[in-house]
Structures are given as C-alpha cells and as structure tokens.
N, C-alpha and C positions, 0 to 999 in steps of 0.2 A: 503493499500500499503505499510505498514510498515515504514520505515525511508526514502523511496524514495519520490522523489517530483514530483508532477503533472506538467509535461512539457507542452509547448504549443503543441507540437507533439500529446501527449496523448488526450489533450482536442479536437483536430481536429479530431483524430481518433475515439474518444469516447471509448477508452479502457483503463484499469486499470494500466497495467505495460509496461514498455518500451521494450517490446519484440515482435519482428516481425518475423514470420516464412517466411523464403525465398521461393519464388515460384519456383517450378521444372517443366519445360516443358517435352514434350515427354511421358507423362503418368505416370511421377513420383510424381506428386501432386495427392492427392486423396481428395474428399469430407470429408472423415473421419479424416484425418489429419488436414485439414484446421478447421473443425468445433472443433476437440479436442483442438487446441490452443486457438481458440476465446472463447470456452468455460471457459477456465481458466483465461482469463482476458489479453491474448496477442492478436496480429492481426494474425490470420491465413490467408495464402495466397494460391491461386491455380493458377497454370501456364496453361494457356489455348491457347497458340500460335500454338499448334499443331491440335487444334481442328477445323472441319468444323463450320462454322457460325450456322448452324442449331443444333450443338451439344452444344453450349455455354449456351444458355437459360436452358436446361435441367440440365447441370452440376451446374450452379448456384441455381436452385430450388432444387437440391439434397443437397447443402450445406445449403440452408435456412431450410430445412427440419430437419437438425441436430444442427442448432444453430441460436438464435436470436440476437447473438451479431455481432459486426462489423467483416468484412473480406474483403480481397483484390482478386481482379482478374487481373492476368498480361497477356499482349500481347506484341508481338515485333512489333515496329512502321514499321521498315524497313523489308520487307518480301523477299528481295533478293539482292544480290551484282551484281556489273557490270558483264554481261554475265551468269547469273545464273537463268534468268527468263525462257529462251527459248533455246532449243538446235535444231539444225538441227539433221536428222538421222546420218549423218556422225560424227557430234561431240558427239552425243551420243554413238555410236559405239566406238570412239575413247577414250572416257571416260572409257566405261566398260572394255576396255582392261587392266586398272589398277587393276581392281577388279576380273577379270575372274577367277584367279586362287582360290580366296576365295569363290566365289560362287560354283565353282567345289568342293572344300574341303567339303562344307557344304551340298552338294547334291542339289544344288538349279539351276534351269535353268535361263538362260538370261532374265531378265525383258523387258517388253515393255515399250516405252516412256510414261509417264503419260502426261496428259492434263496439269497439273501444278505441280511444284515440292514443292510448300508450299502453305498453305493457304494464302489468300489476307487479308492484315490488313483492307482494306476499307469495306470489307464485315463482317468481325469479330468485328469490332468496332461497326457496326450498330446493331448487335445482342446483343453485351455488353450493349449498351445504352438502347436497349429495355428491358433488364433484370434488369438494374440499380443495379448493386451490390454496398455496401456501398462504396467501394473505387476501384479505377482503377489504377493499378500500370503498368508501361511500361519501356521497354528498347530499346536501339539501335534507339534513336531518340526523337523527339517531335512530338506529335500528331498535326494535323492542328488546328489552332485556332477555326474553328467551332466545333470541337470535344470537345476542352476544354471548350468552351462556353455551349455546350450541357451537359457536366458533371456538371457544376455549376447549371444550371437550374434544373437538377434532383438531386441535393444535393449528387453528387459522389464526393468524396475525390480524388484528382489526386496526384501520387506519381511517379516521374521520377528518372532515374538512371545516376549518372555521374562518370566518371573516371578522371576528370581533373578540373581544376578551370574554364576553359572556357566553358566546358559542363555544369557545375553547374550554371554559370551566365547565359548562354542562357537558361536553364530551368527556372531560376528565373525570367527571364525577360518575359517568355511565362506566369507567373502567376499561375504556379501550386502550390499545397498546402505544398508538401514535397519533399525532394532531398534526395536520397540514395547515399551516398558516398562509392563507390564500390572499395575496395582496391585489389591489385593484389593478395592478399593471398586467396581471396575467390574461392571456388569450382564453376564449371560451366562456362558459358560464360562470357567473358569480354564485357560488353554492350557498348563500345566506339562508338561514332557517329561523332566527328569532326576530329578526326585523327585515324591512324591505331592504332589497339588495342596494337600493339607491341611498340608504341610509347607512350602509355598512362599507364605505369606499374608503379603506385604510390602506395606505402603502405597505409593501411586504416587509421592508426592513423596519418601519415602525411597528407593525403588527408582531413581527418576530420578537421585538424586544418588549413589547406590552404583554405578549402571552407567555414566553418562556419562564420568567420567574413566579408566575401565578398558577402553573399547572406541574403535575408530577410526570406526566407522560412526556416522553422526548418530542420535540417539535421539528417539523419538516418545513422549510420555507419554500413557497411557490409564488412565481410571478415576478418578472423583470430580471430572470437569471437564465443566461445563454451560454456562459462559459464558466472556467475554472475561476476566474476572478469573482464573479458573482457568488459561486459556491463558497469560496473562501470568505468573502465578506459576510454571508449569510451565517456561516459557522461562526465567525468572529462576534457576531451579534446575539448568539445564543441558539441557533438552530444546529441540529445535529446531522442534518442531511438537507439536500436541496432537490426539488421537483422541477424538471424542465419540461416544458410543453411545446412551444412553437418550434424550437430548434429540431426536435424529434418529429415533429410534424411534417418539416421540410424535407425531411429524408426520403429518399426513394422507396424505402421499406414500409412507409406509412400509406394509409389507404386513400388519402386525398388525391385530387386531380393534378396532371403535370400543370395545367393553366394555374392552378392556386399556388403551387411550388413556384412557379416562375414569378408570380407577383410578390411572393415572400422575399425573393431575392432582387426584387426591383424597389424603385423609389415609392412605388405605391404602399410599401411596409411602413413608411413614415407616418401614415394617416389611418390611425384606428379610432374606434369609437364604441362606447357602449350603447346596446340597443337591446329593445325587446321584439324586435321585427321578425326574427327568425323562428323563435321557438315559443314566445310569450313570456319567457324569463329573461332576465338581463344577461348580456353576454358581450364580449368584447370581439371585434373582428374588423378587417380592413373595410373602410368605408367604400360603399358602392351604390348604385342606383336604387337598389330594393330598400336599403338602409334610409336613404335620403327621402325617398317617396313614401314609405311606411312612416316617418316621422310626422307627416302631416296628417296622419291618421291616428295618432298616438292614442287618443281617447276611444277610438273604435276597435282596436286590436282585441281579437278573443283571448282568453286567458290560455295559459299552458295546459294540456298539450294541443289544444284545438289549432292555435296559431301555427305551431310546428307542424301538424298534420297537413293543413293546407300548403305550407312552405315548402314541406317535403315532396308534395306532389309536383310542384313546380321544378325543385332542384332536380329531380331526375331527368326531366325533359331538358332543362336549361343545361346541365352537364353534357347530356348527349349532343347538344348542338354548340357545344364549345363556348357557351356563355358563362360569364362570370359576373354579370351585373344582377342577377337574379337569385344568387346563391350565397350562403353564408361562407364566408373566407375567414375563419377562425385565425386570429393572431394577437399575440401580446404585444406591449409597446416596445419591447426590446428586438423586435424582429429585425430592424435594420442592421443590427450586429450579427446576425447568423451567417456562418461561412461554409457550413459542412453539408454535403449532399447525400451522405450515406450515415447510417448508424455506426458503423466501425470508424469511419473517420471522425465523427463527432465524439465518440466514447475515447478514441486515442488522444484527441486534443483535451478533452477534460481530464482524463487521468494524468496527463503530462502536466497540466495547468495546477491540478490539485497538489501535485507532489512538489511543486515549487517551494 
C-alpha cells in the first residue's frame, strides 16, 4: 500500500486501497467496471436500484465470475416520493402533456401506464440478501432494522450515505459499518432523506469535517474527488477512504454512452447543475436542453419515480439517435480534471498518487 495507512474502513471492507468506485444506477454500472476496480485493490460498486428483483442475483453472480475480491451492490431504500407510487389515468394523462412534444420529436407513441413506476425496495433487498454480496451500500434512507440484522448475520458490510450531520448520526445510531459523506459537488443524485435535498447542500470537505468527529463509524468522502490529491485531502480532514464517481463513469468499462464520455472530456464538463428534471429527485449533471427547458416547468414536474419513468422512455430513443440534449449526463463539478479513459489507468494513477 505504499506510504498509505491501513484504516479501519479498509479493514472492514477487506480492500487494500482507500478507493471506492461510486455506484451508478440506470444501467451505467457494469459488472466489468465493478470487477476491474475490485481486482486492483479498491472497492468496485454496482448500482442495482433499477433492476427487477430476479435480475439482482444474476448481476451479482456475473460480478463474482470476474473477481474474488470484495465489492458492493447499491439500492435505493426509498422507492417513491409522495404522490409518485400510483397515478390515476387522469393524472397520467396530465403528466404526459408535459412530455408530449418530446415524444413526438423522437417519433414515439404515448406510453401506457405501468403497474409500477419503480422497482420495490422490499423485494429487491430480499434478492440481495439471498445473493449475499460482500457489501451492501444504500442511499435515500436507512433500511429497516431486520434488514441490517440480516446483513450482519450474513457477513455483509453495510454502507449508508449522508448529506448532513443529522443523517450521519441517524445512520450511525442504526449500527451500520460505514458512512459516505456525500458533498454537493458530487455527480448524480443527492441522497438526502431527513430534509429536502435543496436544504442539504454542504460541500464534501466541510461535510467530512462535520461528520467524522460526531460518529463512530468510519467516514468515506464522496464528491469533488478525481485523483490522489483529492483522496489524500479527504483523509487528512478525517475520511478513511474516498468514493470516486465521475472519473470512473468516464472510463470505457462503464455503461454510459460514448457521446456522454466525450462530453466529460470536453469543455462542456465545466457546466454542471442540480436538477429534478430527470428523475424527480435532485441530481447533478451536465447542463443540456432538457435540463434548461424542464426548469421552466419546475412546478409541474411529477414526483419521483414518475418523472424518471417518462424521461427514461425518452432516454432510450434519444440515445439510439445519438442525442445528448434530452438525456441525463451525470457529472460532478470536478469533471474538468478527469484524465483517464480506462479503469486500469485510473487505478494506476490513483494508487501512485496516494503513495506519494
């Protein structure tokens, strides 16, 4: 491990380096990327919140086929916001009016209402427990006590995300193993669960210093970290490891599109914003047409996961047509500093930088 120190976090996770790959939902995580990070001594992560329960076990098996090292699987504890679980036909039709012109533009017909707009956490967690990955990371809340107890019985390490002191203390009181301090710089969703995400916008390095002395569980810093310099800075301030998202998302092993990767390595990466336009929950990505136009309808956006269900229909068609103006382009604020296009190259650089 060079000149780095084995922290309690690394001992709990069973990994060599304080590098955790951020989990990406919506098909952006891949077993290949997860395994690549784990095989190099970090903790690879796989975002599974979009998967049906019967797909979770096979995904975990596919990761295990590529690595014998520890890895994490991530789920969203809260699977809907108020008003987002069911819609009447009238409510569905009213929501569709907001998106109709985009469906027409992409040559899509009006979709029919689904039985459910998002997979149910209760069913997903049963599948995850049955497959028993080495680590279970989660966002948007705290799993019920029986779930956490089941994880302990199976030897599954638990990792929860916090965006405030209060959330970190609530996670700590639940007895989980590690806490991710997720700063506002991070790309993707803001995993707040005790207050609105807009009210929990604390920067990573401030959040790490606020949380670390107030909890027993080791803290992982997430947001605004892209290289060894960021990892070392986070650990100096009290974190025991760093979670890196955008830099791994830009690697060829991730499940995003080539067009998204190109933008992450372009000047477009300088302009990110927080928006509810893609899922109904606050998230950070590269500014584009969809984000700008949806901002004019902010008061009309359906709640999560309804907004995401409609946007997801458009995403598939837009991606097929090579469009980046109508899809989520997740990115953290540190994106202009990313340099590496493969997971191996990124891990090589991180390990070398950490050992300085």
